[in-house]
C-alpha positions as CSV (number, residue, x, y, z in Angstrom):
1,M,-53.0,-43.1,-3.5
2,Q,-51.7,-46.1,-1.5
3,A,-48.3,-47.8,-1.9
4,H,-47.3,-51.0,-0.2
5,D,-44.3,-53.2,-0.8
6,M,-45.0,-56.9,-0.4
7,P,-43.8,-60.3,-1.6
8,F,-45.7,-62.1,-4.3
9,T,-47.2,-64.5,-1.7
10,K,-49.0,-61.4,-0.2
11,L,-49.7,-59.7,-3.4
12,I,-51.9,-62.6,-4.5
13,N,-52.6,-64.2,-1.1
14,V,-54.4,-67.5,-0.5
15,D,-55.9,-66.8,2.8
16,Q,-59.4,-68.1,3.2
17,G,-61.9,-65.7,1.7
18,A,-59.2,-63.9,-0.3
19,R,-61.1,-61.2,-2.4
20,E,-58.3,-59.4,-4.2
21,H,-58.0,-60.0,-8.0
22,F,-55.9,-58.3,-10.6
23,H,-57.8,-57.8,-13.9
24,V,-56.4,-56.1,-17.0
25,P,-59.0,-53.9,-18.7
26,K,-60.4,-55.5,-21.9
27,Y,-59.2,-52.6,-24.0
28,Q,-55.6,-53.0,-23.2
29,R,-53.3,-54.7,-25.7
30,E,-52.8,-58.4,-25.6
31,Y,-49.8,-60.2,-24.1
32,T,-46.6,-59.1,-25.7
33,W,-43.6,-60.7,-23.8
34,K,-41.3,-62.9,-25.9
35,K,-38.8,-65.6,-25.4
36,W,-35.9,-63.4,-24.2
37,Q,-38.2,-61.9,-21.5
38,W,-39.5,-65.4,-20.3
39,E,-35.8,-66.5,-20.2
40,Q,-34.8,-63.3,-18.3
41,L,-37.7,-63.9,-15.7
42,L,-36.5,-67.4,-15.0
43,N,-32.9,-66.2,-14.7
44,D,-34.0,-63.4,-12.3
45,I,-35.9,-65.8,-10.1
46,E,-33.1,-68.4,-10.0
47,D,-29.9,-66.4,-10.1
48,N,-30.7,-63.6,-7.6
49,D,-31.1,-63.5,-3.9
50,P,-34.6,-64.3,-2.4
51,G,-36.7,-61.2,-2.5
52,Y,-35.6,-60.0,-5.9
53,F,-37.5,-56.7,-6.7
54,M,-39.9,-57.0,-9.6
55,G,-41.0,-53.4,-9.8
56,S,-44.3,-51.7,-9.2
57,I,-47.9,-52.7,-10.1
58,I,-50.2,-49.7,-10.7
59,C,-53.9,-50.5,-10.1
60,V,-57.3,-48.8,-9.9
61,N,-59.7,-49.8,-7.2
62,D,-62.9,-47.7,-7.1
63,V,-64.0,-48.6,-3.5
64,Q,-67.1,-46.5,-3.8
65,S,-68.7,-48.9,-6.2
66,I,-68.1,-52.0,-4.0
67,T,-70.9,-53.4,-1.9
68,A,-70.6,-55.9,1.0
69,G,-69.5,-59.3,-0.2
70,D,-68.2,-58.2,-3.6
71,E,-64.8,-59.3,-4.8
72,L,-62.1,-56.6,-4.9
73,I,-61.2,-56.1,-8.6
74,F,-58.0,-54.2,-9.1
75,E,-57.7,-52.9,-12.7
76,V,-54.1,-53.2,-13.7
77,V,-52.8,-50.1,-15.5
78,D,-49.1,-51.1,-15.4
79,G,-47.8,-54.7,-14.7
80,Q,-50.0,-57.0,-16.8
81,Q,-47.0,-58.5,-18.6
82,R,-45.3,-59.5,-15.3
83,L,-48.4,-60.7,-13.6
84,T,-49.6,-62.7,-16.7
85,T,-46.2,-64.3,-17.2
86,L,-46.0,-65.3,-13.5
87,S,-49.5,-66.8,-13.8
88,L,-48.4,-68.9,-16.7
89,L,-45.4,-70.0,-14.8
90,L,-47.6,-71.0,-11.9
91,A,-49.9,-72.9,-14.2
92,T,-47.0,-74.8,-15.6
93,I,-45.8,-75.7,-12.1
94,H,-49.3,-76.8,-11.2
95,A,-49.5,-79.0,-14.2
96,K,-46.1,-80.6,-13.6
97,L,-46.8,-81.2,-9.9
98,A,-50.2,-82.7,-10.6
99,D,-48.7,-85.1,-13.2
100,A,-46.0,-86.1,-10.7
101,M,-48.3,-86.9,-7.7
102,D,-49.4,-90.4,-8.9
103,T,-45.8,-91.6,-8.9
104,Y,-44.3,-89.4,-6.2
105,E,-43.4,-91.5,-3.2
106,P,-40.9,-89.6,-1.0
107,A,-39.4,-91.2,2.0
108,D,-41.0,-88.6,4.3
109,E,-44.8,-88.5,4.0
110,Q,-44.6,-84.9,5.0
111,D,-42.9,-84.1,1.7
112,K,-45.9,-85.4,-0.2
113,E,-48.2,-83.3,1.9
114,E,-46.1,-80.3,1.1
115,A,-46.4,-80.9,-2.6
116,K,-50.2,-81.3,-2.3
117,S,-50.4,-78.1,-0.3
118,C,-48.4,-76.3,-3.0
119,I,-50.8,-77.6,-5.7
120,T,-53.7,-76.2,-3.6
121,N,-52.0,-72.9,-3.0
122,I,-51.2,-72.4,-6.7
123,R,-54.9,-73.2,-7.6
124,A,-56.0,-70.5,-5.1
125,K,-53.5,-68.0,-6.6
126,L,-54.9,-68.5,-10.0
127,V,-58.6,-69.2,-9.7
128,K,-61.3,-68.6,-7.1
129,R,-64.6,-70.5,-7.2
130,K,-67.5,-68.6,-5.6
131,K,-70.7,-70.4,-4.6
132,D,-72.7,-67.3,-3.7
133,A,-71.7,-64.9,-6.5
134,K,-74.2,-62.3,-7.4
135,P,-75.7,-62.3,-10.9
136,G,-73.6,-60.2,-13.1
137,E,-71.0,-59.6,-10.4
138,A,-68.0,-57.7,-11.9
139,G,-65.1,-60.0,-12.8
140,A,-67.0,-63.2,-12.7
141,F,-67.3,-65.9,-15.4
142,K,-69.2,-69.1,-15.5
143,V,-68.1,-72.6,-16.5
144,G,-70.9,-75.1,-16.4
145,K,-72.5,-74.6,-13.0
146,N,-69.5,-73.0,-11.4
147,V,-68.8,-69.3,-11.1
148,Y,-65.1,-68.3,-11.1
149,F,-62.9,-65.3,-10.5
150,L,-59.5,-65.2,-12.1
151,R,-56.9,-63.9,-9.6
152,V,-55.0,-62.5,-12.6
153,Q,-57.1,-61.9,-15.7
154,P,-55.3,-60.7,-18.9
155,S,-57.0,-58.4,-21.5
156,A,-59.4,-59.9,-24.0
157,Q,-57.8,-58.5,-27.1
158,N,-57.0,-60.9,-30.0
159,H,-58.2,-64.1,-28.2
160,N,-55.9,-63.2,-25.3
161,L,-58.4,-64.1,-22.5
162,A,-59.7,-67.2,-24.4
163,D,-56.2,-68.5,-24.8
164,Y,-55.5,-67.9,-21.1
165,L,-58.6,-69.8,-20.1
166,Y,-57.7,-72.7,-22.4
167,L,-54.2,-72.9,-20.9
168,L,-55.6,-72.9,-17.4
169,S,-57.8,-75.8,-18.4
170,E,-54.8,-77.6,-19.9
171,A,-53.0,-77.1,-16.5
172,G,-56.0,-78.8,-14.7
173,L,-57.1,-75.6,-13.0
174,I,-60.6,-75.2,-14.5
175,E,-62.9,-77.4,-16.6
176,S,-62.1,-78.0,-20.3
177,Q,-62.1,-74.9,-22.4
178,P,-62.1,-74.7,-26.3
179,K,-58.8,-74.2,-28.0
180,Q,-58.9,-71.2,-30.3
181,P,-57.4,-71.5,-33.8
182,Y,-53.7,-70.6,-33.8
183,C,-53.5,-70.5,-30.0
184,G,-50.1,-72.2,-30.2
185,N,-48.7,-69.5,-32.5
186,R,-49.8,-66.6,-30.2
187,L,-47.5,-65.5,-27.4
188,L,-49.5,-66.8,-24.4
189,G,-49.5,-70.3,-25.9
190,R,-45.8,-70.0,-26.8
191,A,-44.9,-68.8,-23.3
192,Y,-46.7,-71.8,-21.7
193,A,-45.0,-74.2,-24.0
194,Y,-41.6,-72.5,-23.2
195,F,-42.1,-73.0,-19.5
196,Q,-43.2,-76.6,-20.0
197,E,-40.0,-77.2,-21.8
198,K,-37.6,-75.3,-19.5
199,I,-38.9,-76.2,-16.1
200,S,-37.8,-79.4,-14.3
201,A,-40.4,-82.0,-13.6
202,D,-38.7,-82.9,-10.3
203,V,-41.0,-82.3,-7.4
204,A,-38.3,-80.9,-5.2
205,D,-37.1,-78.5,-7.9
206,L,-40.7,-77.3,-8.5
207,L,-41.3,-76.7,-4.8
208,K,-38.0,-74.7,-4.6
209,L,-39.0,-72.7,-7.6
210,M,-42.4,-71.9,-6.2
211,E,-40.8,-70.8,-2.9
212,R,-38.6,-68.3,-4.8
213,I,-41.5,-67.0,-6.8
214,N,-43.5,-66.4,-3.6
215,Q,-40.5,-64.3,-2.3
216,L,-40.4,-61.9,-5.3
217,M,-41.0,-58.4,-4.1
218,F,-43.4,-55.9,-5.6
219,V,-44.7,-52.4,-4.8
220,Q,-48.5,-52.3,-5.2
221,I,-49.6,-48.7,-6.0
222,T,-53.4,-48.3,-5.8
223,V,-55.3,-45.2,-6.9
224,G,-59.1,-44.4,-7.0
225,S,-59.6,-43.6,-10.7
226,Q,-58.2,-44.3,-14.2
227,A,-57.3,-40.6,-14.5
228,D,-55.2,-40.8,-11.4
229,A,-53.6,-44.1,-12.6
230,F,-52.5,-42.7,-16.0
231,T,-51.3,-39.5,-14.4
232,L,-49.1,-41.5,-12.0
233,F,-48.0,-43.9,-14.8
234,E,-46.9,-41.0,-17.0
235,S,-45.2,-39.3,-14.1
236,L,-43.2,-42.4,-13.3
237,N,-42.1,-42.9,-16.9
238,N,-41.4,-39.2,-17.7
239,R,-39.1,-38.4,-14.8
240,G,-36.1,-40.0,-16.5
241,V,-34.4,-43.3,-15.8
242,P,-33.9,-44.1,-12.1
243,L,-30.3,-44.3,-10.9
244,S,-28.6,-47.2,-12.5
245,A,-26.0,-49.4,-10.8
246,M,-23.3,-47.4,-12.8
247,D,-24.6,-44.1,-11.3
248,I,-24.6,-45.4,-7.7
249,I,-21.1,-46.9,-8.1
250,K,-19.8,-43.7,-9.7
251,N,-21.1,-41.6,-6.8
252,K,-19.5,-44.0,-4.2
253,M,-16.2,-44.0,-6.2
254,L,-15.9,-40.3,-6.5
255,A,-16.7,-39.7,-2.8
256,Q,-14.1,-42.3,-1.7
257,M,-11.5,-40.9,-4.0
258,E,-11.9,-37.5,-2.4
259,K,-12.2,-38.8,1.1
260,K,-9.4,-41.4,1.2
261,H,-7.1,-40.5,-1.6
262,S,-7.5,-36.7,-1.6
263,V,-8.4,-36.6,-5.3
264,D,-10.6,-33.7,-6.4
265,I,-14.2,-34.7,-7.4
266,D,-13.9,-32.9,-10.7
267,E,-10.7,-34.8,-11.6
268,S,-12.3,-38.1,-10.7
269,F,-15.4,-37.2,-12.7
270,E,-13.3,-36.5,-15.8
271,R,-11.7,-39.9,-15.5
272,W,-15.1,-41.5,-15.0
273,Q,-16.4,-39.8,-18.1
274,G,-13.6,-41.6,-20.0
275,L,-14.9,-44.9,-18.8
276,I,-18.5,-44.0,-19.9
277,E,-17.2,-42.9,-23.3
278,A,-15.5,-46.2,-23.7
279,I,-18.8,-48.0,-23.0
280,P,-21.6,-45.5,-23.8
281,D,-24.6,-47.9,-23.8
282,A,-26.3,-48.4,-20.3
283,N,-26.9,-52.1,-20.8
284,D,-23.3,-52.7,-21.9
285,Q,-22.1,-50.7,-18.8
286,E,-24.1,-53.0,-16.4
287,R,-22.9,-56.1,-18.2
288,F,-19.3,-54.8,-18.0
289,L,-19.6,-54.3,-14.2
290,R,-20.8,-57.9,-13.8
291,Q,-18.3,-59.4,-16.2
292,F,-15.3,-57.4,-14.8
293,Y,-15.9,-58.9,-11.4
294,N,-16.6,-62.4,-12.8
295,T,-13.5,-62.3,-15.0
296,F,-11.0,-61.1,-12.3
297,K,-12.5,-62.5,-9.1
298,H,-9.8,-65.2,-9.1
299,R,-7.5,-62.4,-7.8
300,K,-7.6,-61.7,-4.1
301,E,-7.8,-58.0,-4.5
302,I,-11.0,-58.3,-6.5
303,K,-12.6,-61.3,-4.7
304,V,-15.5,-60.5,-2.4
305,D,-16.3,-63.1,0.3
306,K,-19.4,-65.2,-0.4
307,V,-19.9,-63.7,-3.9
308,T,-19.1,-66.5,-6.4
309,R,-20.7,-64.7,-9.3
310,A,-21.9,-61.1,-9.7
311,T,-25.6,-60.9,-10.6
312,R,-27.6,-57.7,-11.2
313,S,-28.9,-57.8,-7.6
314,L,-25.3,-58.1,-6.2
315,I,-23.4,-55.6,-8.3
316,I,-23.8,-52.6,-6.0
317,R,-22.8,-54.7,-2.9
318,V,-19.8,-56.1,-4.7
319,Y,-18.5,-52.7,-5.8
320,E,-19.2,-50.9,-2.5
321,T,-17.0,-53.6,-0.9
322,L,-14.2,-53.1,-3.5
323,I,-14.4,-49.3,-3.3
324,N,-14.1,-49.4,0.4
325,R,-11.2,-51.8,0.1
326,D,-9.1,-49.6,-2.3
327,A,-10.9,-47.1,-4.5
328,A,-7.8,-45.9,-6.3
329,V,-6.7,-49.4,-7.4
330,L,-10.2,-50.4,-8.5
331,F,-10.6,-47.1,-10.4
332,E,-7.5,-47.7,-12.4
333,E,-8.4,-51.3,-13.2
334,L,-12.0,-50.4,-14.1
335,T,-10.7,-47.7,-16.5
336,E,-8.3,-50.1,-18.2
337,G,-10.9,-52.8,-18.3
338,A,-13.5,-50.5,-19.8
339,T,-11.1,-49.4,-22.5
340,T,-10.4,-53.0,-23.5
341,Y,-14.1,-53.9,-23.2
342,G,-15.2,-51.0,-25.4
343,K,-12.6,-52.0,-28.1
344,L,-14.0,-55.5,-28.0
345,L,-17.5,-54.2,-28.5
346,R,-16.5,-52.0,-31.4
347,S,-14.2,-54.7,-33.0
348,E,-11.2,-52.4,-32.8
349,F,-8.6,-55.0,-32.2
350,G,-6.5,-56.1,-35.2
351,P,-5.4,-57.8,-37.3
352,K,-8.4,-58.0,-39.8
353,P,-9.4,-61.6,-39.0
354,V,-9.7,-60.8,-35.3
355,A,-11.8,-57.7,-36.0
356,A,-14.0,-59.6,-38.4
357,S,-14.6,-62.4,-35.9
358,L,-15.3,-59.8,-33.2
359,T,-17.9,-58.2,-35.5
360,E,-19.6,-61.6,-36.0
361,L,-19.7,-62.1,-32.2
362,D,-21.5,-58.8,-31.8
363,R,-23.9,-59.7,-34.6
364,I,-24.6,-63.1,-33.0
365,S,-25.6,-61.5,-29.7
366,S,-23.0,-63.5,-27.8
367,A,-22.6,-61.2,-24.7
368,P,-21.2,-64.0,-22.4
369,A,-18.2,-64.4,-24.7
370,Y,-16.9,-61.0,-23.6
371,L,-16.3,-62.4,-20.1
372,V,-13.5,-64.7,-21.6
373,L,-12.3,-62.1,-24.1
374,L,-11.9,-59.4,-21.5
375,Y,-9.5,-61.7,-19.7
376,L,-7.6,-62.9,-22.7
377,F,-7.2,-59.4,-24.3
378,S,-5.9,-58.0,-21.0
379,L,-3.0,-60.5,-20.9
380,D,0.6,-59.7,-21.7
381,G,1.5,-61.5,-25.0
382,K,4.2,-63.4,-23.2
383,H,1.6,-65.7,-21.7
384,L,0.4,-66.9,-25.1
385,D,2.3,-69.6,-26.9
386,D,1.3,-68.5,-30.4
387,A,1.1,-65.0,-32.0
388,K,-2.3,-66.1,-33.5
389,F,-3.7,-67.4,-30.3
390,L,-6.3,-64.6,-29.9
391,E,-7.2,-64.8,-33.6
392,H,-8.0,-68.5,-33.3
393,V,-9.9,-68.1,-30.0
394,V,-12.2,-65.3,-31.3
395,D,-12.9,-67.4,-34.5
396,L,-13.7,-70.4,-32.3
397,L,-16.0,-68.4,-30.0
398,A,-17.9,-67.0,-33.0
399,R,-18.6,-70.5,-34.3
400,Y,-19.2,-71.8,-30.8
401,F,-21.9,-69.1,-30.0
402,I,-23.7,-69.7,-33.3
403,R,-24.2,-73.2,-32.2
404,R,-25.0,-72.3,-28.6
405,N,-27.6,-69.6,-29.6
406,V,-29.3,-71.9,-32.0
407,T,-29.5,-74.9,-29.6
408,D,-29.6,-73.1,-26.3
409,K,-26.9,-75.5,-25.0
410,P,-25.3,-74.8,-22.6
411,P,-28.4,-72.9,-21.3
412,T,-28.2,-69.2,-20.5
413,R,-28.2,-69.7,-16.8
414,Q,-25.2,-72.0,-17.0
415,I,-23.0,-70.4,-19.6
416,D,-21.7,-67.5,-17.4
417,Q,-20.4,-69.9,-14.7
418,A,-18.9,-72.2,-17.3
419,L,-16.9,-69.4,-18.8
420,I,-15.8,-68.2,-15.4
421,D,-14.4,-71.7,-14.9
422,V,-12.6,-71.4,-18.2
423,V,-11.0,-68.1,-17.1
424,E,-10.0,-69.5,-13.8
425,S,-8.3,-72.5,-15.5
426,C,-6.4,-70.0,-17.7
427,A,-5.3,-68.0,-14.7
428,A,-4.2,-71.1,-12.8
429,R,-2.2,-72.3,-15.8
430,I,-0.4,-69.0,-16.1
431,K,0.3,-69.0,-12.3
432,A,1.9,-72.4,-12.7
433,G,4.3,-70.8,-15.2
434,K,2.8,-72.3,-18.4
435,K,1.6,-70.5,-21.5
436,L,-1.9,-70.7,-23.0
437,A,-2.0,-72.9,-26.0
438,F,-5.0,-73.0,-28.4
439,D,-5.5,-76.8,-28.2
440,W,-5.4,-76.6,-24.4
441,F,-8.0,-73.7,-24.5
442,V,-10.3,-75.8,-26.7
443,D,-10.2,-78.7,-24.3
444,E,-11.0,-76.4,-21.4
445,L,-13.9,-74.8,-23.2
446,M,-15.3,-78.2,-24.2
447,K,-14.9,-79.5,-20.6
448,H,-16.6,-76.6,-18.8
449,A,-19.1,-75.4,-21.5
450,R,-19.7,-78.4,-23.7
451,P,-21.9,-77.3,-26.7
452,A,-24.5,-79.3,-28.5
453,S,-23.2,-82.1,-30.8
454,L,-23.2,-81.5,-34.5
455,D,-26.3,-83.7,-34.9
456,E,-28.1,-81.7,-32.2
457,F,-27.0,-78.5,-34.0
458,K,-28.4,-79.8,-37.3
459,T,-31.7,-80.8,-35.6
460,A,-32.1,-77.4,-34.2
461,L,-31.3,-75.7,-37.5
462,G,-33.9,-77.9,-39.2
463,G,-36.6,-77.2,-36.6
464,H,-38.8,-74.2,-36.1
465,I,-35.8,-71.9,-36.0
466,Y,-37.6,-68.6,-36.7
467,D,-40.1,-69.3,-33.9
468,S,-37.4,-70.3,-31.4
469,N,-34.8,-67.6,-32.2
470,S,-35.7,-65.2,-35.0
471,W,-32.4,-63.3,-34.6
472,M,-30.3,-66.4,-35.2
473,A,-32.6,-67.4,-38.1
474,R,-31.8,-64.0,-39.8
475,Y,-28.1,-64.4,-38.9
476,V,-27.6,-67.9,-40.5
477,L,-29.5,-66.8,-43.6
478,I,-27.1,-63.9,-44.0
479,Q,-24.2,-66.3,-43.4
480,I,-25.3,-68.6,-46.2
481,D,-25.5,-65.7,-48.7
482,Q,-22.2,-64.3,-47.5
483,M,-20.5,-67.5,-48.4
484,H,-20.8,-66.4,-52.0
485,H,-19.8,-62.7,-51.6
486,S,-17.2,-61.3,-54.0
487,R,-16.0,-57.8,-55.0
488,E,-18.9,-57.6,-57.5
489,Y,-21.6,-59.2,-55.3
490,K,-21.8,-58.0,-51.7
491,P,-25.2,-56.9,-50.4
492,D,-25.1,-55.2,-47.0
493,F,-27.6,-57.2,-45.0
494,W,-26.7,-55.2,-41.8
495,A,-27.7,-51.8,-43.3
496,R,-30.3,-49.8,-41.4
497,D,-32.8,-47.2,-42.5
498,D,-33.1,-43.7,-41.1
499,K,-35.3,-45.0,-38.3
500,G,-32.6,-47.6,-37.2
501,R,-34.5,-50.6,-38.6
502,F,-32.8,-53.3,-40.7
503,V,-33.4,-52.8,-44.4
504,W,-33.2,-56.5,-45.0
505,T,-35.6,-58.6,-43.0
506,V,-36.7,-62.2,-42.9
507,E,-39.3,-63.1,-45.4
508,H,-41.6,-66.2,-45.0
509,V,-42.2,-67.7,-48.4
510,L,-45.3,-69.6,-47.2
511,P,-46.8,-66.7,-45.2
512,Q,-47.1,-66.8,-41.4
513,A,-50.4,-64.9,-41.4
514,E,-53.0,-66.5,-39.2
515,K,-55.5,-66.8,-42.0
516,L,-53.8,-68.0,-45.2
517,P,-55.2,-66.5,-48.5
518,D,-57.2,-68.9,-50.7
519,H,-54.4,-69.2,-53.3
520,W,-52.0,-70.5,-50.7
521,V,-54.5,-72.9,-49.2
522,K,-55.0,-74.3,-52.7
523,M,-51.3,-74.5,-53.5
524,I,-50.2,-76.3,-50.3
525,A,-53.3,-78.3,-49.4
526,G,-55.5,-78.6,-52.5
527,G,-58.1,-76.2,-50.9
528,D,-58.3,-78.0,-47.6
529,R,-58.1,-75.1,-45.1
530,Q,-57.5,-77.3,-42.0
531,K,-54.8,-79.3,-43.7
532,A,-53.2,-76.0,-44.8
533,A,-53.2,-74.7,-41.2
534,D,-51.6,-77.9,-40.1
535,L,-48.9,-77.7,-42.8
536,Q,-48.3,-74.0,-41.9
537,D,-47.8,-74.9,-38.3
538,A,-45.3,-77.7,-39.3
539,W,-43.3,-75.8,-41.9
540,V,-43.7,-72.0,-41.8
541,H,-40.8,-71.2,-39.5
542,R,-38.3,-73.7,-40.9
543,L,-35.1,-72.5,-42.5
544,G,-36.2,-73.7,-45.9
545,N,-39.2,-71.4,-45.9
546,L,-37.2,-68.3,-45.1
547,T,-35.2,-65.8,-47.2
548,L,-34.2,-62.2,-46.9
549,S,-35.9,-59.2,-48.5
550,G,-35.8,-55.5,-48.4
551,Y,-39.4,-55.4,-49.6
552,N,-41.1,-57.7,-47.1
553,S,-44.3,-55.7,-46.9
554,D,-44.7,-55.8,-50.7
555,L,-44.3,-59.6,-50.7
556,A,-46.4,-60.4,-47.6
557,T,-49.2,-62.9,-48.5
558,A,-48.9,-62.6,-52.3
559,A,-49.2,-65.7,-54.4
560,F,-46.0,-67.6,-54.8
561,E,-45.5,-66.9,-58.5
562,K,-46.1,-63.2,-57.8
563,K,-43.5,-63.3,-55.0
564,Q,-41.0,-64.7,-57.5
565,K,-41.6,-62.2,-60.3
566,L,-42.5,-59.1,-58.3
567,A,-40.9,-55.9,-59.7
568,K,-41.1,-52.3,-58.5
569,D,-43.2,-50.0,-60.7
570,R,-40.2,-48.0,-61.7
571,S,-37.5,-48.4,-64.2
572,F,-33.7,-48.0,-64.3
573,L,-32.2,-47.5,-67.7
574,G,-35.3,-49.0,-69.2
575,H,-35.4,-52.1,-67.0
576,K,-37.8,-52.8,-64.1
577,I,-36.2,-53.4,-60.7
578,N,-37.0,-57.0,-59.6
579,I,-37.8,-57.1,-55.9
580,G,-39.1,-60.7,-55.7
581,Y,-37.2,-64.0,-55.5
582,Q,-35.8,-63.5,-58.9
583,N,-33.8,-60.5,-57.7
584,G,-30.4,-62.2,-58.1
585,L,-29.9,-62.9,-54.4
586,V,-27.7,-66.0,-54.0
587,L,-30.0,-67.2,-51.2
588,N,-32.9,-67.4,-53.7
589,S,-30.8,-69.0,-56.4
590,L,-29.3,-72.0,-54.5
591,P,-30.5,-75.2,-56.2
592,F,-32.0,-78.0,-54.0
593,K,-33.1,-81.5,-55.0
594,T,-36.7,-82.7,-54.8
595,K,-38.4,-85.8,-56.1
596,T,-39.2,-83.9,-59.3
597,G,-35.7,-82.6,-59.9
598,K,-33.7,-79.5,-59.1
599,S,-35.3,-76.2,-58.1
600,S,-34.5,-73.0,-56.5
601,L,-36.6,-70.4,-54.8
602,A,-36.3,-68.2,-57.8
603,D,-37.6,-70.8,-60.4
604,A,-39.6,-73.4,-58.4
605,P,-42.9,-74.1,-60.2
606,H,-44.8,-74.2,-56.9
607,W,-44.2,-74.2,-53.1
608,D,-45.2,-76.9,-50.7
609,A,-44.0,-78.9,-47.8
610,D,-41.7,-81.1,-50.0
611,M,-40.0,-78.0,-51.4
612,I,-39.5,-76.5,-47.9
613,E,-38.1,-79.8,-46.6
614,A,-35.6,-80.1,-49.4
615,R,-34.4,-76.5,-49.2
616,T,-34.2,-76.8,-45.4
617,K,-31.9,-79.9,-45.7
618,L,-29.6,-77.9,-48.1
619,L,-29.4,-74.8,-45.9
620,V,-28.9,-76.8,-42.7
621,E,-25.9,-78.6,-44.2
622,M,-24.4,-75.4,-45.4
623,V,-24.7,-73.7,-42.0
624,A,-23.5,-76.8,-40.2
625,N,-20.4,-77.2,-42.4
626,A,-19.5,-73.5,-42.1
627,N,-19.6,-73.7,-38.3
628,L,-17.8,-76.9,-37.4
629,L,-16.2,-77.1,-34.0
630,P,-13.1,-79.1,-33.0
631,G,-14.0,-82.8,-32.7
632,D,-17.0,-82.7,-35.1
633,K,-15.1,-84.2,-38.0
634,S,-13.5,-86.9,-35.9
635,E,-17.0,-87.9,-34.8
636,G,-17.7,-88.7,-38.4
637,K,-20.7,-86.3,-38.5
638,A,-19.5,-83.6,-40.7
């Protein structure tokens, strides 16, 4: 076994004659990363110090089977998701740089040469053309008269490799390749589209991004056989979780408390356990450490020089500095902060409206909000000008984050700093002897973290919402139904089964299956399969085509009429239990207008694009009106 740490620029080098390629075995599963992971990768690249550690890549290289002149094919056992995603990111940068070159005229000609060099290097990192390849050489593929080797080659399962080749051709890296049906719906195609949307087209920004990618650090672990690789893989994954930031900080804290403050380790450990019990989840713990610093760094006893924002790569350095400064004070403040943070996460603050809004914030997945709330709920009430200030703020943030999560505005990489600015404005106001007023807080939030306009919110709601954010699609569907809850009608959409899965899940009326059944092709496109596929692409993930069901697998791709009338083959007091769209769910009974009159999902005579569009308009208006923000009505857009 060999293990070497190296930056990405060395892992896939572009030296003349570079022979090393990373190929995923054909039998491995297809690409599985999703939007939150693409987003996290960009954040890790842009937010952390150069040289951010990306983990290990475990490969097999059977050197005994290689002859002189052969390419070195490393079979990737662990790391295909990271390598494939980075390759798609590089392909996107290549495409954007190539498009920009015709009009790129920098003042310094050397800048243009640097951009051209970057294009050449990206090409060399993704594709190698070999003139003297041997017939049938492992890892080679032929396009026209050219023989290529992919520097990173994903698995072939479920059109995975074919989609990858098409995307490389779209990026101008190889000759034109055929586009497989539904390529845009599969994750490789969606990842490429995501990066196309999110990455700047500015040449300087692209070059800077490429520089940071090249500096990412990996450990390449190479073994001589698949057996060795899987043994190593299982060993690494079965030895428990490596030390977390929380573990390292705890050890440092306990040692300093004993050394500098003469506090017994056992006593400090008991106190630390209280902190852990307040925030038991490991991910919540790490976020608390970051947000605690970001929330209170305006205070000189918390501020660390040259650290304007705590990121994952900086947490340990930040807390080592603070512990060395005064472990006892920090321990006390962390313990108090964790108690407050845990109560926020569990919605344990009263009165009932506050707890209800905190519950909604948790369900929305609005983690950045806790940065502001940790500060506000730590304040003495004398600094607030209204007894209901916190109630109003939590309600505002719940509506704010619904809009933010649906529109991605402000973007994730900006929201933390914007909320830090809000906290620092609050601290400065209190320091000046003034109280926090709700209207003032609204102005500060809108100034530092301006959300999408109401029109932008409606546009996002009316778009492919399930594809862009399936969690928020589910949330707003629940919100629509909850508008009609009463003592007699109150389904629990957040209930989970004994395996921890939601009982109620999002159901697509027009199915999202790659191959639509004939009855659906006939209903929406008169039997024209290509037209049906186009309509499916255009409408399947829109709000109007979605509902909630506890029997998703029973509905699946069934005919529309069957979906409406489906009943379980059992009786209750002599009556069948309806599990289809005629189950009494308000979401299925809401009337919407079409050219032919009023319909609902429960009684519509058929289902097509017009029906989906009409129902989408209705649901969008309901969600938008339920989540208005200050200023929306005055803009005349409500």
